C-alpha positions in Angstrom: -34.2 13.4 -15.4 -32.4 16.8 -15.0 -35.7 18.4 -14.0 -36.3 15.7 -11.3 -32.7 16.3 -10.0 -33.2 20.0 -9.8 -36.5 19.5 -7.9 -34.8 17.1 -5.4 -32.0 19.7 -4.8 -34.6 22.4 -4.2 -36.5 20.3 -1.7 -33.3 19.3 0.1 -32.2 23.0 0.3 -35.6 24.0 1.5 -35.6 21.3 4.2 -32.1 22.2 5.3 -33.0 25.9 5.5 -36.1 25.0 7.5 -34.2 22.9 10.0 -31.4 25.5 10.4 -34.1 28.2 11.1 -35.3 26.3 14.2 -33.8 27.4 17.5 -32.6 24.6 19.7 -32.8 24.8 23.5 -30.2 22.3 24.9 -30.5 20.7 28.3 -27.6 18.5 29.5 -29.4 16.1 32.0 -26.2 14.5 33.3 -24.6 17.8 34.3 -27.9 19.6 35.0 -27.0 22.5 32.8 -28.9 24.3 30.0 -28.1 26.6 27.1 -29.0 30.3 27.3 -32.7 30.8 26.8 -33.3 32.2 23.3 -35.0 35.4 22.2 -37.7 34.6 19.6 -40.1 36.5 17.4 -43.8 35.3 17.6 -44.2 32.3 15.3 -40.6 31.3 15.3 -40.0 27.5 15.5 -37.9 26.0 18.3 -37.0 22.5 19.6 -36.2 21.2 23.1 -33.2 18.8 23.2 -32.2 16.8 26.2 -28.8 15.1 26.0 -27.1 12.5 28.2 -30.3 11.0 29.6 -31.1 7.3 30.2 -34.5 7.0 28.5 -34.9 3.5 30.0 -35.1 5.2 33.5 -36.8 8.5 32.6 -39.6 9.7 30.4 -39.6 13.2 29.0 -42.6 15.4 28.4 -42.9 19.0 27.1 -46.1 20.6 28.5 -46.9 23.6 26.3 -49.7 25.6 24.9 -47.5 26.4 21.8 -48.7 24.6 18.7 -48.4 21.9 17.8 -48.1 20.2 21.2 -47.7 16.4 20.8 -46.6 16.0 24.4 -49.3 15.6 27.0 -48.5 14.6 30.6 -48.3 10.9 29.6 -46.6 9.4 26.7 -48.6 8.5 23.6 -47.1 5.0 23.6 -46.4 3.2 26.9 -42.8 2.1 27.3 -42.5 -1.7 27.0 -40.8 -2.1 30.4 -43.6 -0.3 32.3 -45.3 -3.7 32.1 -42.6 -6.2 31.4 -43.6 -9.4 29.6 -44.4 -12.4 31.8 -42.0 -14.4 29.6 -39.1 -12.7 31.4 -40.1 -14.3 34.7 -40.5 -17.8 33.3 -38.1 -20.6 34.3 -38.0 -24.0 32.6 -36.9 -27.0 34.6 -34.9 -30.0 33.4 -36.2 -33.5 34.0 -34.2 -36.0 35.9 -33.3 -39.4 34.5 -36.3 -41.7 34.3 -36.5 -44.7 36.6 -38.3 -47.3 34.4 -37.8 -50.5 36.3 -35.2 -52.7 37.8 -33.5 -55.1 35.5 -35.7 -58.2 35.1 -35.6 -61.4 33.2 -38.2 -62.1 30.6 -40.3 -65.1 31.4 -39.9 -67.8 28.8 -43.6 -68.7 28.7 -44.8 -67.9 25.2 -43.6 -66.1 22.1 -45.8 -63.0 22.9 -44.2 -62.7 26.3 -40.8 -62.8 24.7 -41.9 -60.0 22.2 -43.2 -57.8 25.0 -40.1 -58.3 27.2 -37.8 -57.4 24.3 -39.9 -54.3 23.4 -40.0 -53.1 27.0 -36.2 -53.2 27.2 -35.8 -51.4 23.9 -37.9 -48.4 25.2 -35.2 -47.2 27.6 -32.6 -45.9 25.1 -35.3 -44.2 23.1 -36.7 -42.5 26.2 -33.2 -41.4 27.4 -32.6 -39.8 23.9 -35.9 -37.8 24.3 -35.0 -36.8 27.8 -31.6 -35.5 26.6 -33.2 -33.5 23.8 -35.7 -32.1 26.3 -33.1 -30.9 28.7 -31.0 -29.3 25.9 -34.1 -27.3 24.9 -34.6 -26.2 28.5 -30.9 -25.0 28.6 -31.4 -23.0 25.4 -34.6 -21.4 26.6 -33.2 -20.6 30.0 -30.0 -19.1 28.5 -32.2 -16.9 26.1 -34.3 -15.7 29.0 -31.2 -14.9 31.1 -29.5 -13.0 28.3 -32.6 -11.0 27.5 -33.2 -10.3 31.2 -29.6 -9.2 31.5 -30.1 -6.7 28.7 -33.2 -5.3 30.4 -31.4 -4.9 33.7 -28.3 -3.5 32.1 -30.4 -0.7 30.6 -30.9 0.6 34.2 -27.6 0.1 35.9 -24.1 1.5 35.4 -21.9 -0.3 32.9 -21.5 -0.8 29.2 -24.2 -0.1 26.7 -26.7 -3.0 26.5 -26.2 -3.1 22.7 -22.5 -3.7 23.1 -22.9 -7.4 24.0 -26.5 -8.2 23.0 -27.3 -9.0 19.3 -31.0 -8.6 18.7 -30.9 -10.3 15.3 -29.0 -13.3 16.8 -31.6 -13.5 19.6 -34.4 -13.7 17.1 -32.6 -16.4 15.1 -32.0 -18.3 18.3 -35.7 -18.1 19.2 -36.7 -19.3 15.7 -34.3 -22.2 16.1 -35.6 -23.2 19.5 -39.2 -23.0 18.2 -38.3 -25.3 15.3 -36.5 -27.7 17.6 -39.4 -27.7 20.0 -41.8 -28.4 17.2 -39.8 -31.4 16.0 -39.4 -32.6 19.6 -43.1 -32.5 20.2 -43.7 -34.5 17.0 -41.2 -37.1 18.1 -42.8 -37.4 21.6 -46.3 -37.8 20.0 -45.0 -40.4 17.6 -43.4 -42.3 20.4 -46.5 -42.1 22.5 -48.8 -43.3 19.7 -46.5 -46.1 18.8 -46.1 -47.3 22.4 -49.8 -47.1 23.1 -50.6 -49.1 20.0 -48.1 -51.7 21.1 -49.5 -52.0 24.6 -53.0 -52.2 23.2 -52.0 -55.1 21.1 -50.3 -57.0 24.0 -52.6 -55.7 26.8 -53.0 -59.2 28.3 -49.3 -59.8 28.7 -48.6 -56.3 29.9 -51.3 -56.5 32.6 -50.6 -60.1 33.6 -46.9 -59.8 34.4 -45.8 -57.6 37.3 -42.5 -56.5 35.6 -44.3 -55.5 32.4 -47.0 -53.6 34.4 -44.4 -51.6 36.4 -42.5 -50.7 33.3 -45.7 -49.7 31.5 -46.6 -47.3 34.2 -43.1 -45.7 34.2 -43.1 -45.3 30.4 -46.6 -43.7 30.3 -45.6 -41.3 33.1 -42.4 -40.3 31.4 -44.2 -39.7 28.0 -46.9 -37.7 29.8 -44.2 -35.6 31.6 -42.3 -34.9 28.3 -45.5 -34.0 26.5 -46.6 -31.6 29.3 -43.3 -29.9 29.5 -43.3 -29.5 25.8 -46.7 -27.9 25.9 -45.5 -25.4 28.7 -42.5 -24.4 26.6 -44.7 -24.1 23.4 -47.2 -21.9 25.3 -44.3 -19.7 26.5 -43.0 -19.3 22.9 -46.3 -18.6 21.2 -46.1 -15.8 18.6 -47.9 -13.1 20.6 -45.6 -13.6 23.6 -42.3 -13.8 21.7 -43.3 -10.7 19.7 -44.0 -8.8 22.9 -40.7 -9.9 24.3 -38.7 -8.9 21.2 -40.5 -5.6 21.0 -39.5 -4.9 24.6 -35.9 -5.6 23.8 -36.0 -3.6 20.6 -37.0 -0.4 22.4 -34.2 -0.5 24.9 -32.3 2.7 24.4 -28.7 3.8 25.0 -27.9 4.8 28.6 -26.7 8.3 27.5 -29.3 9.0 24.8 -30.8 12.2 23.4 -34.4 13.4 23.3 -35.4 15.9 20.6 -38.9 17.4 20.5 -40.9 18.1 17.4 -40.9 21.8 16.4 -43.0 24.1 18.5 -44.0 27.6 17.5 -43.5 30.5 19.9 -46.6 32.4 21.0 -45.8 35.1 23.6 -49.4 35.1 24.8 -49.1 31.5 26.1 -47.6 30.3 29.4 -44.0 29.3 29.2 -43.5 25.6 28.2 -42.4 23.2 31.0 -39.9 20.5 30.4 -40.8 17.6 32.7 -38.5 14.6 33.3 -39.8 11.9 35.6 -38.9 8.3 36.4 -40.7 5.6 34.5 -41.6 3.7 37.6 -42.0 4.9 41.2 -39.9 1.9 42.3 -36.8 3.4 40.7 -36.6 5.9 43.7 -35.5 8.7 41.4 -36.3 12.4 41.5 -38.7 14.2 39.2 -37.4 17.4 37.4 -39.4 20.3 36.0 -37.9 23.2 34.2 -39.8 26.2 32.7 -38.6 27.2 29.3 -38.7 31.0 29.5 -38.5 32.4 26.0 -38.3 36.2 25.6 -39.5 38.4 22.8 -36.6 40.4 21.4 -36.2 43.9 22.8 -36.8 46.6 20.3 -33.4 47.9 19.0 -34.9 51.3 18.4 -34.9 53.8 21.2 -35.9 57.4 22.0 -34.1 59.4 24.7 -34.0 62.9 26.0 -31.5 64.6 28.2 -29.1 67.6 28.8 -25.7 68.0 27.3 -22.8 70.5 27.5 -21.6 71.6 24.1 -18.7 73.4 22.6 -19.1 75.0 19.1 -17.3 77.1 16.5 -19.9 79.8 16.8 -18.6 83.0 18.4 -19.5 86.7 18.7 -17.5 89.5 17.0 -17.4 92.7 19.1 -16.5 96.1 17.7 -16.0 99.5 19.4 -15.7 103.1 18.2 -12.2 104.6 18.6 -12.4 108.4 19.2 -10.0 110.9 17.5 -6.4 110.4 18.7 -5.6 114.2 18.7 -7.3 117.6 18.6 -6.3 118.1 15.0 -7.8 114.7 14.0 -11.7 114.8 14.0 -12.2 111.3 12.5 -13.7 108.2 14.3 -12.6 104.7 13.4 -14.0 101.2 14.2 -11.9 98.6 15.9 -12.6 94.9 16.5 -12.2 93.6 20.1 -10.7 90.3 21.0 -13.3 87.6 21.7 -13.0 83.8 22.4 -12.9 81.7 19.3 -15.3 79.0 20.6 -18.5 79.0 22.4 -19.8 76.8 25.2 -23.3 76.2 26.3 -26.0 73.8 27.3 -28.6 72.0 25.3 -31.7 69.8 25.9 -31.5 67.1 23.2 -33.9 64.6 21.8 -32.3 61.5 20.3 -33.7 58.7 18.1 -31.5 55.7 17.4 -30.7 52.0 17.1 -28.9 49.7 19.4 -25.8 47.9 18.1 -26.1 44.2 17.3 -22.5 43.6 18.0 -21.7 45.6 21.2 -24.0 45.3 24.2 -25.6 48.6 25.4 -24.1 50.7 22.5 -26.4 52.7 20.4 -26.2 55.2 17.5 -28.7 58.0 17.0 -29.7 61.2 15.4 -30.0 64.3 17.6 -32.0 67.5 17.6 -32.8 70.1 20.2 -32.5 73.6 21.5 -29.6 75.1 23.4 -28.4 78.3 25.1 -24.9 79.8 25.0 -22.9 80.7 28.1 -21.7 84.0 26.7 -21.8 87.6 27.8 -25.0 87.9 25.9 -27.0 84.6 26.2 -28.3 83.5 22.8 -30.6 80.7 21.7 -29.2 77.8 19.6 -30.5 74.9 17.5 -28.4 71.8 17.5 -28.7 68.8 15.1 -26.4 65.9 14.2 -25.5 62.4 15.0 -24.0 60.6 18.0 -23.5 57.5 20.1 -24.7 56.4 23.5 -23.8 53.7 26.0 -26.1 52.3 28.7 -29.6 50.8 29.2 -32.2 53.0 30.8 -29.8 55.9 31.5 -27.2 56.5 28.8 -24.0 58.5 28.5 -24.0 60.3 25.2 -21.5 62.0 22.8 -22.8 64.0 19.8 -21.5 66.0 16.9 -23.2 68.0 14.2 -24.3 71.5 13.2 -25.4 74.4 15.3 -27.4 77.4 14.2 -28.1 80.7 16.0 -27.7 84.5 16.2 -24.2 85.9 16.8 -22.8 89.4 17.1 -21.4 90.9 14.0 -20.4 94.4 12.6 -23.5 96.2 11.4 -23.6 96.0 7.6 -23.8 99.8 7.3 -20.3 100.2 8.7 -16.9 99.4 7.3 -13.9 99.0 9.7 -11.6 100.2 6.9 -13.3 103.7 6.9 -13.2 106.7 9.2 -16.2 108.7 10.2 -16.4 112.4 10.9 -19.1 111.9 13.5 -19.4 109.3 16.2 -21.3 106.4 14.7 -22.5 105.1 18.1 -23.3 101.4 18.4 -21.8 99.6 15.5 -22.6 96.0 16.5 -25.4 94.1 14.9 -26.8 90.5 14.8 -26.6 87.8 12.1 -27.7 84.2 11.9 -24.8 81.8 11.5 -24.1 78.0 11.4 -21.2 76.2 12.9 -20.0 72.9 14.2 -20.6 71.5 17.7 -19.6 68.6 19.9 -21.2 67.6 23.2 -21.2 65.2 26.0 -24.2 64.5 28.3 -26.6 61.9 29.5 -30.1 60.8 28.5 -33.1 59.0 29.8 -34.5 56.3 27.5 -38.2 55.8 27.1 
């Protein structure tokens, strides 16, 4: 049992993860707005969602080469109201009160004549009871047709939801009840007709001979035929195939502000952009057709290369020394003295940068930097700069970098010591040494 539970939890989490990984593209049909088009990797799943749309008036299709594509130009299943059932247009008429005959007196000729006269008079209340039941059935059917037709119409016009006042289950029960009542009514009409025809066959001579009986007989036969024919028309209208078609049509009526959600599609950048197409279900609705391309972009690479100039300042500096001659005739020694020089160096560099764009701040990037430079000093020297930095921009970027700088600088030649004095003039005491320092720079770069 525990193993089955663990398996169920894993399946649930897997399904939840799969659903959350699908990007949804939202279109609000009522306000004619859409969400920002997403950026997807090839193979990413996405759905198209349309909200606040009356699906009774419009049909939605997504025309796409992305797979799978279950949405051709026409719907897989026709909407029921595209061809509404004929049952909705039926109207059942009541029957007026039968005119059997004027009151007559039964001739006191024979016992058979008396029997026929009494039987004829007894038919009227029975026929009136059948007529009342018939008209009650007609009222029930017409009310059902009206209620269902109202639900159909309400699906298209402004107003409350059609499901707020129409109970589908109750309508089905009412139909079942009418069908049962109609079946019993038909049985009663047939029983009455068979009974009456048997009676008139038995007393045919008396019915034919007497004018009053003959007139009543024609009226009764006509009334029974009318009831039977009306019952057959109602039964034909309520046959199982027709009622199922009608109930299915009502079942598929949707909310006026419903939602459409496509099945997952899988992004392929080599395909044409999908097109969301919304069109009226019938041309007679006089509504507009809408088409919207779904332009999905591949994500831009977050990596970038750039090159550009920069002005730098660094802690590298030259040390300059000079030879100081003897101060008096009696002093024949030469000394070495350091000159004052700037403590920092400025220059220009051509830097190559490789970096990554920030995920949080638009247009901001971070990079490593490397490149050659030259110093703006009395003696121009080459430099190598390396470090890290930040940039801001798209194609053209402003940059700020820091790091190390290496290059030759002036230093006292190692064979001389400024603490010593020399009997002869040592000449040029400056030499060159390779040193490393710290630099900072600002510049701009071109991204490629």
